MARFI-461328 format. One record per residue (C-alpha): x, y, z; residue number from 1. Coordinates in steps of 0.1 Angstrom, whole numbers, plus 2048, in hexadecimal, padded with zeros to 3 digits. Each point is the difference from the previous one (the first is absolute). Layout:
! MARFI-461328
X, Y, Z, NUM
...
! end
This chain:
! MARFI-461328
7C1, 9E8, 0CC, 1
812, 810, 7DD, 2
81F, 7EC, 80A, 3
7F5, 7DF, 7FC, 4
801, 7FA, 7DA, 5
826, 80C, 7FF, 6
807, 7EB, 81E, 7
7F1, 7E3, 7F5, 8
819, 803, 7DB, 9
81E, 808, 81B, 10
7F5, 7DC, 80E, 11
800, 7EF, 7DB, 12
822, 80D, 7F6, 13
818, 80A, 821, 14
7FB, 7E6, 81B, 15
816, 7E6, 805, 16
7EB, 7DE, 7F6, 17
809, 7D9, 802, 18
7EE, 7FB, 7DE, 19
7F0, 814, 7E4, 20
7F1, 820, 802, 21
7DC, 805, 80C, 22
7E2, 811, 80C, 23
800, 80B, 827, 24
7E4, 7F1, 812, 25
7EA, 811, 816, 26
812, 7FA, 81F, 27
822, 810, 7F1, 28
7EA, 820, 7F2, 29
7F2, 806, 825, 30
820, 7FD, 810, 31
814, 815, 7E6, 32
7E5, 819, 801, 33
805, 807, 827, 34
820, 7FD, 7FB, 35
805, 81F, 7E6, 36
7E2, 811, 816, 37
818, 800, 819, 38
819, 808, 7ED, 39
7F2, 821, 7F4, 40
7F2, 80C, 81D, 41
81F, 802, 811, 42
81E, 816, 801, 43
81D, 80B, 815, 44
7F2, 81E, 814, 45
828, 80B, 80C, 46
828, 7F9, 7F7, 47
805, 7E4, 81B, 48
7DD, 7EE, 7F1, 49
809, 800, 7DA, 50
829, 7F5, 809, 51
7F0, 7DC, 814, 52
7E4, 7FF, 7E3, 53
820, 803, 7E8, 54
81A, 7EA, 812, 55
7DD, 7E3, 7FF, 56
7FC, 804, 7DC, 57
822, 800, 7F6, 58
80A, 7E4, 818, 59
7E3, 7EE, 7F4, 60
809, 807, 7DA, 61
821, 7F0, 807, 62
7F8, 7DF, 80D, 63
7FA, 7F5, 7DC, 64
824, 801, 7F6, 65
80A, 7DF, 818, 66
7E2, 7EA, 7EA, 67
81B, 803, 7DF, 68
805, 7DC, 7F9, 69
822, 807, 7EC, 70
808, 812, 822, 71
7FA, 7E8, 818, 72
817, 7E8, 7E9, 73
81F, 818, 803, 74
7F7, 800, 822, 75
7FF, 7DC, 809, 76
824, 7FD, 7E9, 77
80B, 816, 825, 78
7F9, 7EC, 818, 79
805, 7DC, 812, 80
7DE, 7F3, 800, 81
806, 7DC, 800, 82
81D, 803, 81C, 83
7E5, 817, 811, 84
7E8, 7EB, 7FE, 85
811, 7E4, 806, 86
80B, 80D, 823, 87
7DF, 80B, 804, 88
7F0, 7DD, 800, 89
81D, 7F6, 812, 90
7F6, 81A, 821, 91
7DA, 7F7, 7FE, 92
806, 7DE, 808, 93
80D, 80F, 821, 94
7F1, 81B, 804, 95
7DC, 7FE, 802, 96
7FE, 81B, 7E7, 97
7F3, 800, 7DD, 98
81D, 7FB, 7E0, 99
7F2, 820, 7F2, 100
802, 816, 81F, 101
82D, 7F3, 805, 102
803, 806, 7DC, 103
7F4, 824, 805, 104
814, 805, 81A, 105
81F, 7EE, 7F1, 106
7F9, 817, 7DF, 107
803, 81F, 813, 108
81B, 7FC, 810, 109
812, 7F5, 7E2, 110
7F7, 81D, 7EC, 111
80E, 816, 81B, 112
81F, 7ED, 80A, 113
80D, 7F5, 7DB, 114
7ED, 813, 7E9, 115
7FC, 825, 805, 116
818, 819, 80B, 117
7F3, 81C, 81A, 118
809, 823, 7EE, 119
80C, 816, 81D, 120
817, 813, 7FE, 121
807, 806, 7D9, 122
825, 7F7, 7FC, 123
819, 818, 7F0, 124
80C, 7EE, 7DF, 125
821, 814, 803, 126
807, 7FB, 825, 127
7EF, 7D9, 7FC, 128
7F8, 806, 822, 129
7E1, 7FE, 818, 130
7EE, 7E5, 81B, 131
7FC, 7DD, 7F8, 132
7E9, 7F4, 7E3, 133
7DE, 7FB, 81A, 134
807, 826, 80D, 135
80A, 7F7, 824, 136
81E, 815, 805, 137
816, 7E2, 808, 138
823, 7FE, 807, 139
80A, 80A, 7DE, 140
7EA, 820, 7FE, 141
812, 820, 7F3, 142
801, 820, 811, 143
7FC, 80E, 7DB, 144
7E1, 810, 800, 145
7E3, 805, 7E4, 146
7E6, 816, 805, 147
7DF, 805, 7F0, 148
7FE, 81F, 7E9, 149
7DD, 7F8, 7F0, 150
7EE, 7F5, 7E5, 151
810, 802, 7DA, 152
7EB, 7FC, 7DE, 153
7F7, 7DD, 7F9, 154
814, 7F9, 7DD, 155
7EF, 7EA, 7E2, 156
811, 7DE, 807, 157
7F5, 802, 829, 158
7DE, 80C, 7F7, 159
7FA, 7E5, 7E4, 160
819, 7E1, 80A, 161
7FD, 804, 823, 162
7DC, 815, 805, 163
814, 815, 817, 164
7E7, 81C, 80F, 165
81D, 816, 812, 166
823, 7FE, 801, 167
812, 80A, 821, 168
824, 811, 7FD, 169
81B, 7FA, 819, 170
81C, 815, 805, 171
822, 7F2, 80B, 172
80B, 817, 81E, 173
825, 7F4, 7FA, 174
803, 800, 7D7, 175
7E3, 816, 7F7, 176
7F6, 7E6, 7E9, 177
7DB, 7FD, 7FA, 178
7EE, 7DE, 7FD, 179
7DF, 7F9, 7F2, 180
7E9, 7E7, 815, 181
7DF, 7F9, 7E6, 182
7E2, 7EF, 816, 183
7F9, 7E9, 7E4, 184
7DA, 7F1, 803, 185
804, 7E6, 7DF, 186
803, 7DD, 812, 187
818, 7F9, 7E2, 188
815, 81B, 805, 189
802, 7F4, 828, 190
807, 7DB, 7F3, 191
820, 814, 7F4, 192
808, 816, 81A, 193
7F8, 7E8, 81C, 194
7FF, 821, 815, 195
7EE, 81A, 80D, 196
7EC, 808, 824, 197
7DE, 7FA, 80F, 198
7F0, 80B, 7E1, 199
812, 7EA, 7E7, 200
800, 7E2, 818, 201
7DC, 7FD, 805, 202
7F5, 809, 7DC, 203
81B, 7E3, 7F2, 204
7F6, 7E8, 81C, 205
7D9, 803, 7F7, 206
808, 7F4, 7E1, 207
816, 7E3, 811, 208
7E3, 7F8, 814, 209
7E9, 7FB, 7DF, 210
81A, 7EE, 7EF, 211
802, 7E6, 818, 212
7DD, 7F9, 802, 213
7F3, 816, 81E, 214
7E7, 81A, 801, 215
813, 820, 80C, 216
7FA, 820, 809, 217
812, 822, 7FE, 218
7FE, 811, 822, 219
803, 824, 802, 220
800, 81A, 81F, 221
7FD, 820, 7FE, 222
81D, 807, 819, 223
81B, 7F6, 7E3, 224
800, 7DA, 805, 225
7F4, 7E6, 7E5, 226
806, 7DA, 804, 227
7E8, 7E2, 7F8, 228
7E7, 7E6, 806, 229
7F7, 7DE, 7F9, 230
7DD, 7EB, 801, 231
80A, 7E1, 819, 232
7E5, 7E7, 7F4, 233
809, 7E7, 824, 234
800, 829, 818, 235
7E3, 809, 7ED, 236
808, 822, 7FB, 237
81A, 81A, 7F2, 238
81E, 7FA, 80F, 239
820, 81C, 801, 240
821, 7FF, 7EE, 241
819, 819, 7FD, 242
818, 7FB, 7E7, 243
819, 820, 80F, 244
804, 7EA, 823, 245
7FA, 7DC, 7F4, 246
7E2, 7FB, 817, 247
7E1, 7EE, 7FF, 248
7E1, 802, 815, 249
80C, 81C, 811, 250
7E4, 818, 804, 251
809, 817, 81D, 252
823, 800, 7F4, 253
7FE, 826, 7F7, 254
7EB, 80E, 81D, 255
812, 7EA, 81B, 256
821, 7FC, 7F5, 257
806, 81D, 7E7, 258
7EB, 819, 81A, 259
7F4, 80C, 7DE, 260
7DE, 817, 801, 261
7EA, 7EF, 7E7, 262
7DA, 813, 7F2, 263
7F4, 7EE, 7E5, 264
810, 7DE, 7F0, 265
7EF, 7F4, 7DD, 266
806, 7DB, 7EB, 267
7FA, 7F9, 7DD, 268
7FE, 7E8, 7F2, 269
7EF, 7F1, 7DC, 270
7DD, 7F9, 812, 271
7FB, 821, 814, 272
810, 81F, 819, 273
7FB, 7FF, 823, 274
805, 812, 821, 275
81B, 7EA, 813, 276
808, 81A, 814, 277
7F4, 7ED, 825, 278
812, 7E3, 7F7, 279
822, 816, 806, 280
7F3, 810, 822, 281
80A, 7F4, 823, 282
7DF, 809, 80A, 283
7DD, 7FA, 7F9, 284
7F5, 821, 7F3, 285
80F, 814, 7DF, 286
81D, 819, 804, 287
7F9, 825, 80A, 288
80B, 818, 7E3, 289
7E7, 7EF, 7E3, 290
7F0, 822, 7F5, 291
80D, 7FD, 7DB, 292
7DE, 7F5, 7F6, 293
7E0, 7F6, 812, 294
7F7, 7DF, 806, 295
7E4, 7FA, 7EF, 296
80E, 80F, 7E6, 297
81E, 7EB, 802, 298
7E9, 7DC, 800, 299
7EE, 80F, 7E7, 300
81F, 802, 7E8, 301
80A, 7E1, 808, 302
7DF, 7EC, 7FA, 303
7FF, 811, 7E1, 304
825, 7FB, 7F1, 305
7FA, 7D9, 80C, 306
7DF, 7FB, 7F0, 307
813, 811, 7E1, 308
81C, 7E4, 800, 309
7EC, 7E6, 80C, 310
7E9, 809, 7DF, 311
81C, 802, 7E4, 312
815, 7E4, 812, 313
7E0, 7E7, 7FB, 314
7E1, 80E, 7F0, 315
7E2, 7EA, 803, 316
80A, 7E3, 81B, 317
81B, 7F3, 7ED, 318
814, 7E1, 80D, 319
826, 80F, 815, 320
812, 7E1, 802, 321
7E6, 7EC, 7FF, 322
7E9, 80F, 81D, 323
7DF, 800, 7EE, 324
7F3, 81B, 81A, 325
81B, 81B, 801, 326
7F0, 819, 80D, 327
7F2, 7ED, 81B, 328
81D, 7F8, 808, 329
813, 823, 7FE, 330
7E6, 80C, 818, 331
806, 7E0, 819, 332
821, 80A, 801, 333
7F9, 824, 800, 334
7EB, 7FC, 824, 335
81D, 7EA, 80E, 336
819, 81F, 7FC, 337
7E6, 819, 812, 338
7F8, 7E7, 81B, 339
825, 7F5, 804, 340
805, 829, 7FD, 341
7E7, 806, 81D, 342
80E, 7E7, 815, 343
81A, 812, 813, 344
801, 7E6, 81C, 345
808, 7E8, 7E6, 346
81E, 80B, 7ED, 347
80C, 80C, 821, 348
804, 7DF, 809, 349
812, 7F7, 7E3, 350
819, 81B, 7F9, 351
808, 7F5, 82A, 352
806, 7E0, 7F1, 353
817, 80F, 7E5, 354
813, 810, 815, 355
809, 7E4, 81A, 356
809, 7E8, 7E2, 357
81A, 81A, 7F3, 358
80A, 804, 822, 359
809, 7DD, 805, 360
815, 803, 7DE, 361
814, 81F, 806, 362
801, 821, 811, 363
7ED, 815, 7E5, 364
7DA, 7FB, 807, 365
7FF, 828, 80A, 366
81B, 80A, 7E6, 367
7FB, 81F, 7ED, 368
801, 805, 7D8, 369
81C, 7EB, 7F0, 370
802, 80C, 7DF, 371
810, 828, 7FE, 372
81D, 813, 80D, 373
7F8, 80C, 82B, 374
802, 81F, 7FA, 375
7E2, 7FC, 7E3, 376
7EC, 7EA, 81A, 377
801, 816, 81B, 378
7F4, 825, 7E5, 379
7E3, 7E2, 7F1, 380
7F7, 7F8, 827, 381
809, 7DD, 7F8, 382
81A, 7F7, 814, 383
7EE, 7F0, 81E, 384
80B, 7F7, 825, 385
826, 808, 806, 386
! end
């Protein structure tokens, strides 16, 4: 294969290593040649396929941002980790659950309730009126309406300092003022503004999870929502977290509570990409409407993406946090996740236990989406039961 010499050079100079650059071994060369051959032999045939593949590549590439040591240190200054860990340890003594799982639940609740502010609707800075800061449209809500009139040009400051990809323009129906809402992507900027919607919430919370020592996933849904997962060593799988809702281990929140139709759900971490759609379905079957890309092609893209990331992150079987057989560990985790995704009876029982527990504590076990205004939630089909 003519590309082997070039890839040998790539392995020497571009892979992230835990030591000095070295010659790739035969096993690496074989896996790399298969990887490249698969990558070069398949291309998207339709616009829908290109969209799905583009999302996978873009979000996979973005996971490296959360590994920045300086960024993680800054994130730790934002979180009351000592207090949350102390509370998690105390809860673990009486609950039978591991303190790691309590910490994840406490962290996502704190993030929603005490740290970030939901932006919906946009507030007119002249009229100084709008809904409550959480966008719930409470008793203090104003009747002044803000109309979205499209997107504006991203300023140089918004792009360079905040990584904004787009800017929403909102017009006050009372005074005519135009308000800008830049959709920032840079985590440093988000730690300054501490506001946004699900994209900003999940983006920054991925960093907070990594800074707190969790293995984290950024989870993307085609039907316009994003959230997170963390890997629980005690539960033995990836566990759902939604920083917009402050929820933990509620995999059927969207389809059962929100009544949301979902077709594609992908999870991204520093160890690869996974199609986790089944884990969020109220049945043991994939949903109707999965017609953007052939299933075999989707499996191939995800397999290639995961293999490439693992090669780049841990070349040559380098140790991961003291684990001498990191690849075998990840493959065991992959197998365990596939088993859980396919075991509908087990997932159904877990969900029944969760709903029963929540019903004992409050009456919101089947509530619809909490974040956002009622009109907006109804328009998106996420209001749940009345």
